[in-house]
C-alpha positions, 0 to 999 in steps of 0.5 A: 458515510463511506466504508473509507470514513468508516476506517478513519473514524476507527483509526481515531476511536479513543478505545483505539489509542489506549490499547496502542499506550498499552502495546508500547508497555514493556510487560504488553501480553495478548493472548500469547501475542506481545506485538498484535491486538484485534478490535471491532468497530463498525462491525469491521474486524482490525488489528493493531500490529506492533511492526517495530518497537517504534510504530504500532500499525491500525490495519484491516484484512483484506480477501480477494480470490487469490490473496488474504494481507493486512493493509494499514490505514495509519499507524501510530508512534509512541508518542500516539501521533497519527499517521495515515496514509494518502488512501484515507488522507481524504476521508480524514479530511471530510470528517475532521471539517465536519467536526466527526473526528477530533484530534489531528493526523501527520500526512505522508510525503509523496515519495512514501504514498508512492513506494507504498502503492509501488509494493502494494498486492494490488500492484503486484498482481498488475505486475503479474497480469501484465507479463502473463500477457507478454508470456502469451503475445510475446513482442507482437505489433497490434493495429488499432484502427489503421495506427501500429501500438508498439508492443510494449504499451499493450501491457501497460497499465494505468490504475489508481494504488493509494490514492495515487494514480498509477502507471506500470509501464512494460519496459523493452527489456520485457518488465514492467516498472512503476511510476507515478502519472505525470500530474504528480511530478514525481519523475523516474521509475520506483519499481522494477517486477522482474519474471524469475523462474516459473511464476516467481518474482523478483521485485526491486526498487530502484536505487533512488529508493532502496532506503524508503523501500528498506524503512517500510517494509520493517515498517510492514507498510508494503502489502506485496510482502505481508501474510495473515 
C-alpha cells in the first residue's frame, strides 16, 4: 500500500468520522481548541481542522526546506459526507474496488480541483522560481540546436499538482499564469502570480474563478495561504 492509499484509508477510518461528529457539537473543545484535533493513524500524524461551521478538513503536515503547511486529503460536511481531493481519487477508487474501505466519497469537479492546484504551495514555489529566473536572465532569446526559443517559453513550467497536469506559462507582461494542460479541456488562465516589492508575490485568480477562489480559501483548501 502506497502513502496515498494510507492517507485515504485514514480518511475513512471509523474513528475519524466519530471525531468529526464531535467537532460539529457546539460544546466541542480539545485542549482549549474548538477548531482542531490531532489524529495518529498508520504511524502518520494527521489533524482535523474545522475550517467553517459547516466543514471539517482531514489534513497532514507537509514539510519542505522552504515551507511548512497543512494539506487536505478530503473534508466532511455536517451530514458526515466525505469529499476527496483529486490527488487521492485514484487511490480511493482502487481501495474501494478491492473492498478495503467502506462508504462512499463525493468527488470534486474539475474547476474546483484546478483552483486548488493553482493556489497550492507547490505552484507558488514554481512561480517564484520562474520569476527568479526571469530576474536573472530577462528577455534574452535562446537558441537550442539552431532553433530560436521565445524568451517567455524559457520560464514556463510543466508539472503535476492535485493529480492534474498543470502549466505555468510566462506572459509577455513578465509574470507566470496558471493553466491546465489542454488534455483536461479547461481553457483559459486560472491564476496569475505578479511580483511585488522585494520577494513578495501578489497572487490573483482570474475573474472567472474569483468566486470559487474565495469559497475554497474560506474552506482552507488553498495551501498557498495555509500555515501550521
